N, C-alpha and C positions, 0 to 999 in steps of 0.2 A: 732701448731700455737698459739702464746700467745695472750693475750687480746689486747695489743697495735697493733699488726699486724692485727688482726681481725677488729679493729676500722678503721685503715688506709685503708684496702681493702674495707670496707663498705662505707667510705667517697668517695673513688675513684669511686666506682660503682655508687653511687648517683650522683656524678659530671658528669659522662659519660651519665647517663640517662637524666639529666637536660639539658646538652649540646645538646643531640640528640633531645629532645623535642623542644628546642628553634630553632634548625635548621629546624625541620619539620614545626614548626609554621611559620617561615619566608620564607621558600622555598618550602613547600609542596603544594598539590593541592588546599587547602583552600586559600592560598595567591594569587594564580592565579585567583580564582573566585572573590576575593575582588578587585583585580586590574581591572577586567572586568567591575566592577560596575561604573568605572569612564570613560569608553570608550564605543562607540557604533559601531556596525558593519557597519553602513551606514551613509552617510551624505545626508540629504534630499535636495530636490530641492527648498524649500521655502527660500525666501530672503526678508529682510526688505525693504519696499518700493515697493515691487512687488505684483502683484495679488496673493492672497492666493490660493494655490492648493485646488481644490474642493475635498470634501470627504463626506461620509455618513456612519454612524455607529448606531448600536442598543445599547442604553445605559440602565442603571438601571432606567432611567426616561422615556424611550421610544426612538423613532427614532430621530436622530439628523442629519440634512442635512445642511452643511455650506451654500449652495446656498439659502436656505430658511430662514436662520437666519436673524431676523429683528433687533437684538441688536448686539453690539460688542461681540466678542467671545474670551474666555480665554481657550486655549488648553494646556493640559499637555500630553506628551508622556512619559509613565513610564514603568518600569519593576518591577514586584512584588518582585523579589529577590534583588533588588537594595536598599541598606541601605539609600542612599540619598533620594530616592523616598519615602521610608517608613517614614523618618523624615519630609519630606516636606509636607506630608498630613496635618499636623497641620496648616501650613502656608496657604495652599490652602483652608482648611475648614474655616479659619478665613476670607479669601478673599471672599469666597462664601457667608458666613454669611453677610458680609458688602456690597457686590456688586451683589449678586445673582438676585435681582429684576431688575437690569439694564444691566447685562452682562450674556450671555449664557456661562456656564462652561461645559467643557467636558474633562475627562481624558480618554486616550486610551492606551491600552496595546501595547507595542512596542518590546517585546522580545518573542522568542519561548521557553524560559526556564522558568520553574515555580519557585515559591517562595522558594522551597527547594534547588534550584541551580543545580539540577540534572535531574529532570523529565521534560516532555514537558508541556508547558503552556496550560491552558484550561479555559473555562468559569468558572468552579468550582474554579480553582486557583485564578482567578480575584475576584470572589465573596468572597472567604476566605480572601483575602487581604483587601477588603472593610470592612469586618466584624472585622478583627483583628486590623486594624488601624483606625476604626471608621470614615471611609470616608463618608462625607455628600454630596459631589458634584456628579453629574452624571458620571458614568464610563462605558466604553465599552471594551469588549474583541474583538480584531481584529486578527483573526487567520491567515490571510494572510499578516499581518504587512503592509498593504497599507498606513496607516497614518504615520507610522514610516518612510517608504520609501519616503514620501513627506516632513516630517517636522523634523525628528531627526537630531540633530546637533552633537556636540562633545561628548555627553554622556547623561546618564539618570540622572534625568529627563530632558526633553527639554520642554521649555515653549514658546508658541506663543500667542501674543495678536493681534487680527485681528479686524480692524475697521469696521464700518458700510459700508464703501466703498469696503469691501472685499479685502483690502490690508493688508499685514503683517506690523504691526506697531512696534512690538517688538519680538525678538527671542533670547533666551539664554538657556544655559543648566547648570546643576549642582544644588547645593543647593543655592537658591537665597532668599534674605531677603524679608520679608513682605513689607518693605518700597519700595524696588525697584519694585516689582511686582505691588504694589498699585499705584506707580507713572506711570507705563506703562498703567495701566487701566484708571487712571484719564486722561491721555493724549488722549486716544481714546474717552472718554466720553465728553471731551471738544470740540472735532472736530465736525464740522458741519455735520448734518445728510446727508447721501447719497441721491441724487436726483433720483427719479424713472423715 
């Protein structure tokens, strides 16, 4: 085999390897996991304008009971493996910094899959997610996915803003801007307090 033939065979082999890698990247198991990040396995019962489904979780700041909340509530249902949830932590931390004294914040895990995308979710996985993404707001591990079954909408993360009257004022999923979430919080803060 002469040098020209050897170069041609080498270039052809490299082209086949690159084509195979591209096909694996676009159609392999990792592509399915990324697609799952934008969808959720359930659609919760919560609806805007309706009473907020009650829940109770143990957070990094102690026990949170929706029925006992005296302030409006900002709820996030997240998955530790979800890249959208990971990026959105910066937005929620900013909201928490600006509204945390007037609004009760709580993030609740909503997936049975851990951050690595293959193992089972756990309390340790959620705490590692908090550490890795410098999450400042209270977060809870929900092993039975009760909150997700009540609130999750079209994907992770899902956000709900609940007024003092315990009605859902805002419900959305995906990466949402600070401005939109701030406007939803401002709306419930302007609402008249619930009467006892």
